C-alpha positions as CSV (number, residue, x, y, z in Angstrom):
1,M,24.1,-85.8,87.9
2,T,26.9,-84.8,90.3
3,T,29.5,-86.2,87.8
4,I,28.1,-83.9,85.1
5,K,28.2,-81.0,87.5
6,R,31.8,-81.8,88.5
7,V,32.9,-82.0,84.8
8,N,31.2,-78.7,84.1
9,E,33.0,-77.1,87.0
10,I,36.3,-78.4,85.8
11,F,35.6,-77.2,82.3
12,L,34.6,-73.8,83.5
13,S,37.8,-73.6,85.6
14,F,39.9,-74.4,82.5
15,L,38.0,-71.9,80.4
16,I,38.4,-69.1,82.9
17,G,42.1,-70.0,83.3
18,G,42.5,-69.9,79.5
19,V,40.9,-66.5,79.3
20,I,43.1,-65.1,82.0
21,G,46.2,-66.6,80.6
22,S,45.6,-65.4,77.1
23,S,44.7,-61.9,78.4
24,L,48.0,-61.7,80.3
25,A,49.9,-63.0,77.3
26,L,48.3,-60.3,75.1
27,L,49.1,-57.6,77.7
28,Y,52.7,-58.6,78.0
29,A,53.4,-59.2,74.3
30,P,55.5,-56.6,72.5
31,V,52.7,-55.3,70.3
32,P,51.7,-51.7,69.6
33,G,48.7,-50.4,71.7
34,K,46.2,-50.1,68.8
35,K,47.0,-53.6,67.5
36,L,46.8,-55.0,71.1
37,R,43.4,-53.4,71.7
38,N,42.2,-54.8,68.3
39,D,43.5,-58.3,69.3
40,I,41.8,-58.1,72.7
41,R,38.5,-57.0,71.0
42,K,38.7,-59.9,68.5
43,K,39.5,-62.5,71.2
44,T,36.7,-61.1,73.5
45,N,34.2,-61.4,70.6
46,E,35.3,-64.9,69.9
47,I,34.9,-65.9,73.5
48,I,31.5,-64.3,73.7
49,K,30.4,-66.0,70.5
50,D,31.7,-69.4,71.7
51,G,30.0,-68.9,75.1
52,K,26.7,-68.1,73.4
53,E,26.9,-71.1,71.2
54,K,27.7,-73.4,74.1
55,A,24.9,-71.9,76.2
56,N,22.5,-72.3,73.3
57,Y,23.6,-75.9,72.9
58,A,23.2,-76.6,76.6
59,W,19.8,-75.0,76.6
60,N,18.6,-77.1,73.7
61,E,19.9,-80.3,75.3
62,A,18.2,-79.5,78.6
63,K,15.0,-78.7,76.7
64,E,15.1,-82.0,74.9
65,K,15.7,-83.9,78.1
66,A,12.9,-82.1,79.9
67,E,10.5,-82.9,77.0
68,K,11.4,-86.6,77.2
69,I,10.9,-86.6,81.0
70,L,7.6,-84.9,80.6
71,E,6.5,-87.3,77.9
72,S,7.5,-90.3,80.1
73,A,5.6,-88.8,83.1
74,N,2.5,-88.3,80.9
75,D,2.7,-92.0,79.8
76,V,3.0,-93.2,83.4
77,I,0.1,-91.0,84.5
78,S,-2.1,-92.1,81.6
79,T,-1.3,-95.8,82.3
80,N,-2.1,-95.4,86.0
81,V,-5.3,-93.5,85.3
82,D,-6.4,-96.3,83.1
83,K,-5.7,-98.8,85.8
84,I,-7.6,-96.8,88.4
85,V,-10.6,-96.6,86.0
86,H,-10.5,-100.3,85.4
87,N,-10.2,-101.2,89.1
88,T,-13.0,-98.8,89.9
89,E,-15.3,-100.5,87.4
90,N,-14.4,-103.9,88.9
91,I,-15.3,-102.7,92.4
92,K,-18.5,-101.2,91.1
93,D,-19.4,-104.5,89.4
94,A,-18.6,-106.4,92.6
95,V,-20.7,-104.1,94.7
96,K,-23.7,-104.5,92.3
97,S,-23.2,-108.3,92.3
98,G,-23.2,-108.3,96.1
99,I,-26.4,-106.2,96.2
100,N,-28.1,-108.4,93.7
101,A,-27.1,-111.6,95.6
102,Y,-28.4,-110.0,98.9
103,K,-31.7,-109.2,97.2
104,D,-32.0,-112.7,95.7
105,E,-31.2,-114.2,99.1
106,R,-33.7,-112.0,100.8
107,N,-36.5,-112.7,98.3
108,S,-36.1,-116.5,98.4
């Protein structure tokens, strides 16, 4: 888990550096103001669109993993409940057998 977090931090650092670098390159490029503003607007929209796509992908991945974990947990709980019920029935039968044996011994 920490490795994934570290990779995400590095990726985010590169992404932020790229945004800052491309913004500075646009600002210092010999381009008329109107074209520069248009280029900045386009690049900003691309970055926002890309960010939304990546966030959506990450959300779907997390959702799938959470569903798998929940399904596994439900399987474990169901299995353990079945074991508890089975063991409870065995104990109940053993107690009944003990009571019957005591009654038989007392009556003989």
